[in-house]
ChimeraX commands (.cxc) that place a marker at each C-alpha (Angstrom):
marker #1 position -0.02,-0.03,-0.05 radius 0.5
marker #1 position 1.03,3.54,-0.74 radius 0.5
marker #1 position -0.72,6.33,0.89 radius 0.5
marker #1 position -0.92,9.65,-0.92 radius 0.5
marker #1 position 0.16,12.23,1.48 radius 0.5
marker #1 position -0.80,15.14,-0.80 radius 0.5
marker #1 position -4.14,16.16,0.92 radius 0.5
marker #1 position -2.48,16.43,4.53 radius 0.5
marker #1 position 0.72,18.32,3.02 radius 0.5
marker #1 position -1.62,20.73,1.66 radius 0.5
marker #1 position -3.31,21.11,5.05 radius 0.5
marker #1 position -0.07,21.57,6.50 radius 0.5
marker #1 position 1.14,24.21,3.90 radius 0.5
marker #1 position -1.93,25.99,4.56 radius 0.5
marker #1 position -0.69,26.51,8.22 radius 0.5
marker #1 position 2.98,27.33,6.89 radius 0.5
marker #1 position 1.42,30.01,4.68 radius 0.5
marker #1 position -0.77,31.38,7.62 radius 0.5
marker #1 position 2.62,31.62,9.63 radius 0.5
marker #1 position 4.30,33.63,7.15 radius 0.5
marker #1 position 1.56,35.93,6.94 radius 0.5
marker #1 position 1.32,36.41,10.64 radius 0.5
marker #1 position 5.12,37.17,10.65 radius 0.5
marker #1 position 5.20,39.45,7.99 radius 0.5
marker #1 position 2.46,41.59,9.51 radius 0.5
marker #1 position 4.35,41.58,12.94 radius 0.5
marker #1 position 7.69,42.45,10.80 radius 0.5
marker #1 position 5.92,45.38,9.12 radius 0.5
marker #1 position 4.28,46.80,12.49 radius 0.5
marker #1 position 7.38,46.47,14.24 radius 0.5
marker #1 position 10.47,46.73,11.73 radius 0.5
marker #1 position 13.11,47.84,14.53 radius 0.5
marker #1 position 12.27,44.63,16.69 radius 0.5
marker #1 position 12.43,41.96,14.23 radius 0.5
marker #1 position 16.07,41.49,13.30 radius 0.5
marker #1 position 15.70,38.41,11.35 radius 0.5
marker #1 position 17.80,38.45,8.03 radius 0.5
marker #1 position 19.85,36.41,5.55 radius 0.5
marker #1 position 22.82,34.88,7.11 radius 0.5
marker #1 position 21.03,35.26,10.83 radius 0.5
marker #1 position 20.91,31.73,12.02 radius 0.5
marker #1 position 20.05,31.94,15.68 radius 0.5
marker #1 position 16.95,29.94,15.35 radius 0.5
marker #1 position 18.92,27.34,13.26 radius 0.5
marker #1 position 20.69,26.33,16.63 radius 0.5
marker #1 position 17.38,26.08,18.70 radius 0.5
marker #1 position 16.49,22.79,20.20 radius 0.5
marker #1 position 12.69,21.58,19.25 radius 0.5
marker #1 position 10.97,18.45,17.86 radius 0.5
marker #1 position 8.37,17.74,14.93 radius 0.5
marker #1 position 4.86,16.39,14.85 radius 0.5
marker #1 position 4.31,13.76,12.76 radius 0.5
marker #1 position 2.97,15.62,9.95 radius 0.5
marker #1 position 6.08,18.09,9.90 radius 0.5
marker #1 position 8.64,15.28,9.93 radius 0.5
marker #1 position 7.00,13.65,6.97 radius 0.5
marker #1 position 6.83,16.68,4.97 radius 0.5
marker #1 position 10.29,17.52,5.65 radius 0.5
marker #1 position 11.62,13.92,4.97 radius 0.5
marker #1 position 9.43,14.09,1.77 radius 0.5
marker #1 position 10.83,17.57,0.60 radius 0.5
marker #1 position 14.60,16.64,1.39 radius 0.5
marker #1 position 14.45,13.51,-0.67 radius 0.5
marker #1 position 12.53,15.15,-3.53 radius 0.5
marker #1 position 14.91,18.08,-3.46 radius 0.5
marker #1 position 17.91,16.20,-3.18 radius 0.5
marker #1 position 17.27,13.48,-5.68 radius 0.5
marker #1 position 20.07,12.95,-8.15 radius 0.5
marker #1 position 22.53,14.98,-5.94 radius 0.5
marker #1 position 23.89,12.08,-3.87 radius 0.5
marker #1 position 26.83,13.85,-2.68 radius 0.5
marker #1 position 25.08,16.89,-1.17 radius 0.5
marker #1 position 22.48,14.65,0.29 radius 0.5
marker #1 position 24.94,12.48,1.82 radius 0.5
marker #1 position 26.65,15.41,3.30 radius 0.5
marker #1 position 23.37,16.64,4.92 radius 0.5
marker #1 position 22.64,12.88,6.33 radius 0.5
marker #1 position 26.02,12.91,8.04 radius 0.5
marker #1 position 25.54,16.33,9.68 radius 0.5
marker #1 position 21.96,14.94,10.68 radius 0.5
marker #1 position 23.63,11.73,12.18 radius 0.5
marker #1 position 25.75,14.01,14.30 radius 0.5
marker #1 position 22.95,16.32,15.36 radius 0.5
marker #1 position 20.84,13.41,16.42 radius 0.5
marker #1 position 23.50,11.97,18.48 radius 0.5
marker #1 position 23.82,15.67,20.26 radius 0.5
marker #1 position 19.84,15.76,20.76 radius 0.5
marker #1 position 19.87,12.09,22.18 radius 0.5
marker #1 position 22.42,12.91,24.58 radius 0.5
marker #1 position 20.72,16.22,25.74 radius 0.5
marker #1 position 17.42,14.42,26.16 radius 0.5
marker #1 position 19.18,11.68,28.09 radius 0.5
marker #1 position 20.63,14.20,30.65 radius 0.5
marker #1 position 17.10,16.04,30.82 radius 0.5
marker #1 position 15.54,12.72,31.81 radius 0.5
marker #1 position 18.21,11.92,34.49 radius 0.5
marker #1 position 17.51,15.40,35.75 radius 0.5
marker #1 position 13.67,14.93,36.13 radius 0.5
marker #1 position 14.75,11.70,37.75 radius 0.5
marker #1 position 16.81,13.71,40.40 radius 0.5
marker #1 position 14.20,15.81,41.49 radius 0.5
marker #1 position 14.39,18.90,39.28 radius 0.5
marker #1 position 11.07,20.51,38.00 radius 0.5
marker #1 position 9.65,20.34,34.53 radius 0.5
marker #1 position 9.93,24.04,34.52 radius 0.5
marker #1 position 13.74,23.94,35.29 radius 0.5
marker #1 position 14.36,21.42,32.96 radius 0.5
marker #1 position 12.33,23.04,30.14 radius 0.5
marker #1 position 14.31,26.32,30.96 radius 0.5
marker #1 position 17.49,24.53,30.79 radius 0.5
marker #1 position 16.85,22.76,27.53 radius 0.5
marker #1 position 15.86,26.34,25.94 radius 0.5
marker #1 position 19.54,27.18,26.47 radius 0.5
marker #1 position 20.84,24.39,24.48 radius 0.5
marker #1 position 22.54,24.55,21.20 radius 0.5
marker #1 position 22.58,22.02,18.15 radius 0.5
marker #1 position 23.42,23.24,14.63 radius 0.5
marker #1 position 20.46,22.38,12.30 radius 0.5
marker #1 position 21.95,19.66,9.58 radius 0.5
marker #1 position 20.07,21.85,6.87 radius 0.5
marker #1 position 21.92,24.79,7.88 radius 0.5
marker #1 position 24.66,25.08,5.13 radius 0.5
marker #1 position 28.48,26.67,5.09 radius 0.5
marker #1 position 26.76,29.96,4.27 radius 0.5
marker #1 position 24.48,29.95,7.24 radius 0.5
marker #1 position 21.47,29.57,4.93 radius 0.5
marker #1 position 18.68,26.91,5.13 radius 0.5
marker #1 position 19.10,24.13,2.48 radius 0.5
marker #1 position 15.47,23.81,2.60 radius 0.5
marker #1 position 14.11,27.01,3.49 radius 0.5
marker #1 position 10.85,27.21,1.49 radius 0.5
marker #1 position 9.94,24.00,3.27 radius 0.5
marker #1 position 11.22,24.99,7.04 radius 0.5
marker #1 position 8.93,23.84,9.81 radius 0.5
marker #1 position 6.39,26.24,11.60 radius 0.5
marker #1 position 8.66,26.89,14.32 radius 0.5
marker #1 position 11.30,28.29,12.16 radius 0.5
marker #1 position 8.75,30.54,10.61 radius 0.5
marker #1 position 7.65,32.15,13.89 radius 0.5
marker #1 position 11.17,32.49,15.29 radius 0.5
marker #1 position 12.21,36.14,15.74 radius 0.5
marker #1 position 8.68,37.56,16.91 radius 0.5
marker #1 position 6.88,36.95,20.01 radius 0.5
marker #1 position 5.25,33.76,21.13 radius 0.5
marker #1 position 3.91,32.13,24.00 radius 0.5
marker #1 position 3.92,28.47,25.07 radius 0.5
marker #1 position 1.89,27.43,28.18 radius 0.5
marker #1 position 1.13,31.15,28.83 radius 0.5
marker #1 position 4.65,32.08,28.91 radius 0.5
marker #1 position 6.16,34.49,26.31 radius 0.5
marker #1 position 9.26,33.87,24.47 radius 0.5
marker #1 position 11.27,35.79,21.84 radius 0.5
marker #1 position 14.55,35.69,19.98 radius 0.5
marker #1 position 17.30,36.97,22.24 radius 0.5
marker #1 position 18.60,39.11,19.24 radius 0.5
marker #1 position 15.10,40.81,18.37 radius 0.5
marker #1 position 14.30,44.34,19.77 radius 0.5
marker #1 position 11.10,43.27,21.65 radius 0.5
marker #1 position 11.23,44.57,25.20 radius 0.5
marker #1 position 10.35,42.11,28.19 radius 0.5
marker #1 position 7.27,42.87,29.68 radius 0.5
marker #1 position 5.86,45.24,26.79 radius 0.5
marker #1 position 2.72,44.41,25.10 radius 0.5
marker #1 position 3.22,42.93,21.49 radius 0.5
marker #1 position 1.00,40.87,19.25 radius 0.5
marker #1 position 1.92,37.33,20.45 radius 0.5
marker #1 position 1.54,33.81,18.43 radius 0.5
marker #1 position 0.09,31.20,20.83 radius 0.5
marker #1 position 2.23,28.17,19.67 radius 0.5
marker #1 position -0.28,25.98,22.00 radius 0.5
marker #1 position -2.77,26.51,19.35 radius 0.5
marker #1 position -0.46,26.06,16.44 radius 0.5
marker #1 position 0.86,22.64,17.82 radius 0.5
marker #1 position -2.82,21.68,18.33 radius 0.5
marker #1 position -3.55,22.15,14.60 radius 0.5
marker #1 position -0.31,20.03,13.90 radius 0.5
marker #1 position -1.40,17.09,16.01 radius 0.5
marker #1 position -4.91,17.49,14.38 radius 0.5
marker #1 position -3.74,17.14,10.86 radius 0.5
marker #1 position -1.31,14.23,12.20 radius 0.5
marker #1 position -4.18,12.33,13.64 radius 0.5
marker #1 position -6.11,12.63,10.47 radius 0.5
marker #1 position -3.40,10.96,8.78 radius 0.5
marker #1 position -2.97,8.57,11.13 radius 0.5
marker #1 position -6.55,7.59,10.65 radius 0.5
marker #1 position -6.35,7.45,7.01 radius 0.5
marker #1 position -3.23,5.25,7.09 radius 0.5
marker #1 position -5.11,2.48,8.95 radius 0.5
marker #1 position -1.98,1.73,10.89 radius 0.5
marker #1 position -1.30,-0.47,13.72 radius 0.5
marker #1 position 0.29,2.58,15.80 radius 0.5
marker #1 position -2.73,4.19,16.78 radius 0.5
marker #1 position -0.75,6.68,18.77 radius 0.5
marker #1 position 1.54,7.51,16.09 radius 0.5
marker #1 position -0.01,11.22,15.74 radius 0.5
marker #1 position 1.57,11.83,19.25 radius 0.5
marker #1 position 5.07,11.04,18.04 radius 0.5
marker #1 position 7.70,14.11,18.37 radius 0.5
marker #1 position 11.01,13.69,16.56 radius 0.5
marker #1 position 14.09,16.11,16.08 radius 0.5
marker #1 position 14.43,17.24,12.61 radius 0.5
marker #1 position 17.60,15.54,12.32 radius 0.5
marker #1 position 15.70,12.00,12.88 radius 0.5
marker #1 position 12.93,13.20,10.33 radius 0.5
marker #1 position 15.64,13.42,7.65 radius 0.5
marker #1 position 17.20,10.13,8.38 radius 0.5
marker #1 position 14.00,7.92,8.84 radius 0.5
marker #1 position 12.73,5.82,5.76 radius 0.5
marker #1 position 8.84,6.48,6.35 radius 0.5
marker #1 position 7.80,3.09,4.59 radius 0.5
marker #1 position 4.85,1.10,5.05 radius 0.5
marker #1 position 6.48,-1.05,7.55 radius 0.5
marker #1 position 7.93,2.08,9.86 radius 0.5
marker #1 position 4.38,3.29,9.51 radius 0.5
marker #1 position 2.67,0.22,10.44 radius 0.5
marker #1 position 0.45,0.44,7.42 radius 0.5
marker #1 position -1.93,-2.62,7.26 radius 0.5
marker #1 position -2.50,-3.99,3.89 radius 0.5
marker #1 position -6.17,-4.93,3.72 radius 0.5
marker #1 position -5.70,-7.10,0.59 radius 0.5
marker #1 position -3.06,-9.33,2.45 radius 0.5
marker #1 position -5.15,-9.23,5.61 radius 0.5
marker #1 position -8.01,-10.89,3.65 radius 0.5
marker #1 position -5.49,-13.30,2.22 radius 0.5
marker #1 position -4.26,-14.23,5.42 radius 0.5
marker #1 position -8.20,-14.78,6.64 radius 0.5
marker #1 position -8.78,-16.94,3.55 radius 0.5
marker #1 position -5.59,-18.98,4.36 radius 0.5
marker #1 position -6.62,-19.60,7.84 radius 0.5
marker #1 position -10.03,-20.62,6.78 radius 0.5
marker #1 position -8.68,-22.86,4.21 radius 0.5
marker #1 position -6.48,-24.60,6.85 radius 0.5
marker #1 position -9.27,-24.65,9.33 radius 0.5
marker #1 position -12.05,-25.33,7.10 radius 0.5
marker link #1:1,2 radius 0.2
marker link #1:2,3 radius 0.2
marker link #1:3,4 radius 0.2
marker link #1:4,5 radius 0.2
marker link #1:5,6 radius 0.2
marker link #1:6,7 radius 0.2
marker link #1:7,8 radius 0.2
marker link #1:8,9 radius 0.2
marker link #1:9,10 radius 0.2
marker link #1:10,11 radius 0.2
marker link #1:11,12 radius 0.2
marker link #1:12,13 radius 0.2
marker link #1:13,14 radius 0.2
marker link #1:14,15 radius 0.2
marker link #1:15,16 radius 0.2
marker link #1:16,17 radius 0.2
marker link #1:17,18 radius 0.2
marker link #1:18,19 radius 0.2
marker link #1:19,20 radius 0.2
marker link #1:20,21 radius 0.2
marker link #1:21,22 radius 0.2
marker link #1:22,23 radius 0.2
marker link #1:23,24 radius 0.2
marker link #1:24,25 radius 0.2
marker link #1:25,26 radius 0.2
marker link #1:26,27 radius 0.2
marker link #1:27,28 radius 0.2
marker link #1:28,29 radius 0.2
marker link #1:29,30 radius 0.2
marker link #1:30,31 radius 0.2
marker link #1:31,32 radius 0.2
marker link #1:32,33 radius 0.2
marker link #1:33,34 radius 0.2
marker link #1:34,35 radius 0.2
marker link #1:35,36 radius 0.2
marker link #1:36,37 radius 0.2
marker link #1:37,38 radius 0.2
marker link #1:38,39 radius 0.2
marker link #1:39,40 radius 0.2
marker link #1:40,41 radius 0.2
marker link #1:41,42 radius 0.2
marker link #1:42,43 radius 0.2
marker link #1:43,44 radius 0.2
marker link #1:44,45 radius 0.2
marker link #1:45,46 radius 0.2
marker link #1:46,47 radius 0.2
marker link #1:47,48 radius 0.2
marker link #1:48,49 radius 0.2
marker link #1:49,50 radius 0.2
marker link #1:50,51 radius 0.2
marker link #1:51,52 radius 0.2
marker link #1:52,53 radius 0.2
marker link #1:53,54 radius 0.2
marker link #1:54,55 radius 0.2
marker link #1:55,56 radius 0.2
marker link #1:56,57 radius 0.2
marker link #1:57,58 radius 0.2
marker link #1:58,59 radius 0.2
marker link #1:59,60 radius 0.2
marker link #1:60,61 radius 0.2
marker link #1:61,62 radius 0.2
marker link #1:62,63 radius 0.2
marker link #1:63,64 radius 0.2
marker link #1:64,65 radius 0.2
marker link #1:65,66 radius 0.2
marker link #1:66,67 radius 0.2
marker link #1:67,68 radius 0.2
marker link #1:68,69 radius 0.2
marker link #1:69,70 radius 0.2
marker link #1:70,71 radius 0.2
marker link #1:71,72 radius 0.2
marker link #1:72,73 radius 0.2
marker link #1:73,74 radius 0.2
marker link #1:74,75 radius 0.2
marker link #1:75,76 radius 0.2
marker link #1:76,77 radius 0.2
marker link #1:77,78 radius 0.2
marker link #1:78,79 radius 0.2
marker link #1:79,80 radius 0.2
marker link #1:80,81 radius 0.2
marker link #1:81,82 radius 0.2
marker link #1:82,83 radius 0.2
marker link #1:83,84 radius 0.2
marker link #1:84,85 radius 0.2
marker link #1:85,86 radius 0.2
marker link #1:86,87 radius 0.2
marker link #1:87,88 radius 0.2
marker link #1:88,89 radius 0.2
marker link #1:89,90 radius 0.2
marker link #1:90,91 radius 0.2
marker link #1:91,92 radius 0.2
marker link #1:92,93 radius 0.2
marker link #1:93,94 radius 0.2
marker link #1:94,95 radius 0.2
marker link #1:95,96 radius 0.2
marker link #1:96,97 radius 0.2
marker link #1:97,98 radius 0.2
marker link #1:98,99 radius 0.2
marker link #1:99,100 radius 0.2
marker link #1:100,101 radius 0.2
marker link #1:101,102 radius 0.2
marker link #1:102,103 radius 0.2
marker link #1:103,104 radius 0.2
marker link #1:104,105 radius 0.2
marker link #1:105,106 radius 0.2
marker link #1:106,107 radius 0.2
marker link #1:107,108 radius 0.2
marker link #1:108,109 radius 0.2
marker link #1:109,110 radius 0.2
marker link #1:110,111 radius 0.2
marker link #1:111,112 radius 0.2
marker link #1:112,113 radius 0.2
marker link #1:113,114 radius 0.2
marker link #1:114,115 radius 0.2
marker link #1:115,116 radius 0.2
marker link #1:116,117 radius 0.2
marker link #1:117,118 radius 0.2
marker link #1:118,119 radius 0.2
marker link #1:119,120 radius 0.2
marker link #1:120,121 radius 0.2
marker link #1:121,122 radius 0.2
marker link #1:122,123 radius 0.2
marker link #1:123,124 radius 0.2
marker link #1:124,125 radius 0.2
marker link #1:125,126 radius 0.2
marker link #1:126,127 radius 0.2
marker link #1:127,128 radius 0.2
marker link #1:128,129 radius 0.2
marker link #1:129,130 radius 0.2
marker link #1:130,131 radius 0.2
marker link #1:131,132 radius 0.2
marker link #1:132,133 radius 0.2
marker link #1:133,134 radius 0.2
marker link #1:134,135 radius 0.2
marker link #1:135,136 radius 0.2
marker link #1:136,137 radius 0.2
marker link #1:137,138 radius 0.2
marker link #1:138,139 radius 0.2
marker link #1:139,140 radius 0.2
marker link #1:140,141 radius 0.2
marker link #1:141,142 radius 0.2
marker link #1:142,143 radius 0.2
marker link #1:143,144 radius 0.2
marker link #1:144,145 radius 0.2
marker link #1:145,146 radius 0.2
marker link #1:146,147 radius 0.2
marker link #1:147,148 radius 0.2
marker link #1:148,149 radius 0.2
marker link #1:149,150 radius 0.2
marker link #1:150,151 radius 0.2
marker link #1:151,152 radius 0.2
marker link #1:152,153 radius 0.2
marker link #1:153,154 radius 0.2
marker link #1:154,155 radius 0.2
marker link #1:155,156 radius 0.2
marker link #1:156,157 radius 0.2
marker link #1:157,158 radius 0.2
marker link #1:158,159 radius 0.2
marker link #1:159,160 radius 0.2
marker link #1:160,161 radius 0.2
marker link #1:161,162 radius 0.2
marker link #1:162,163 radius 0.2
marker link #1:163,164 radius 0.2
marker link #1:164,165 radius 0.2
marker link #1:165,166 radius 0.2
marker link #1:166,167 radius 0.2
marker link #1:167,168 radius 0.2
marker link #1:168,169 radius 0.2
marker link #1:169,170 radius 0.2
marker link #1:170,171 radius 0.2
marker link #1:171,172 radius 0.2
marker link #1:172,173 radius 0.2
marker link #1:173,174 radius 0.2
marker link #1:174,175 radius 0.2
marker link #1:175,176 radius 0.2
marker link #1:176,177 radius 0.2
marker link #1:177,178 radius 0.2
marker link #1:178,179 radius 0.2
marker link #1:179,180 radius 0.2
marker link #1:180,181 radius 0.2
marker link #1:181,182 radius 0.2
marker link #1:182,183 radius 0.2
marker link #1:183,184 radius 0.2
marker link #1:184,185 radius 0.2
marker link #1:185,186 radius 0.2
marker link #1:186,187 radius 0.2
marker link #1:187,188 radius 0.2
marker link #1:188,189 radius 0.2
marker link #1:189,190 radius 0.2
marker link #1:190,191 radius 0.2
marker link #1:191,192 radius 0.2
marker link #1:192,193 radius 0.2
marker link #1:193,194 radius 0.2
marker link #1:194,195 radius 0.2
marker link #1:195,196 radius 0.2
marker link #1:196,197 radius 0.2
marker link #1:197,198 radius 0.2
marker link #1:198,199 radius 0.2
marker link #1:199,200 radius 0.2
marker link #1:200,201 radius 0.2
marker link #1:201,202 radius 0.2
marker link #1:202,203 radius 0.2
marker link #1:203,204 radius 0.2
marker link #1:204,205 radius 0.2
marker link #1:205,206 radius 0.2
marker link #1:206,207 radius 0.2
marker link #1:207,208 radius 0.2
marker link #1:208,209 radius 0.2
marker link #1:209,210 radius 0.2
marker link #1:210,211 radius 0.2
marker link #1:211,212 radius 0.2
marker link #1:212,213 radius 0.2
marker link #1:213,214 radius 0.2
marker link #1:214,215 radius 0.2
marker link #1:215,216 radius 0.2
marker link #1:216,217 radius 0.2
marker link #1:217,218 radius 0.2
marker link #1:218,219 radius 0.2
marker link #1:219,220 radius 0.2
marker link #1:220,221 radius 0.2
marker link #1:221,222 radius 0.2
marker link #1:222,223 radius 0.2
marker link #1:223,224 radius 0.2
marker link #1:224,225 radius 0.2
marker link #1:225,226 radius 0.2
marker link #1:226,227 radius 0.2
marker link #1:227,228 radius 0.2
marker link #1:228,229 radius 0.2
marker link #1:229,230 radius 0.2
marker link #1:230,231 radius 0.2
marker link #1:231,232 radius 0.2
marker link #1:232,233 radius 0.2
marker link #1:233,234 radius 0.2
view
């Protein structure tokens, strides 16, 4: 079975378009506060995970973009391997910190300070898949809120405590989960909780999202198995 991801990718791209529009409006309203410019790669070192739809989308665009460009692709894959090892180590340390008694807030605060170079960041400090970058990247540089707490890029000119238009990332995340849930439902996968998965971008690049990985149930094979069992026990 081969699933057509197009309808779900289109829903995700609609969300990305909305993100770009919001960023553009805030940048136009506060031009001296938004410092994002070509060559600025602060957001490209932030530690964050992708939902299922984001992971599938970036994986698809990566393989499509670098088809026939084996050397360039291999270089990015190697960087992804390095980044993924770093991410695993950081998350392992965070888990140990939780076991030691640190609060979730303390751990999240520490994780926010961690830096990992994105494998898609090239030697010129430009994104190799800029047009297909995740939603988190698109909101970086303008005020956001997660769990009711405000955040913004340390290089921006936004003043802490001052009122600004703020993106509620919890709502964005809910929409990403919703699209992922719709996708999982369409997959008819045996992994019914797959829509809840979160992975680093590095792992999204490295993963082979085939039918076996996705746990897709082939109805034709299932029917054949049932028929065989009936023949044996008939």
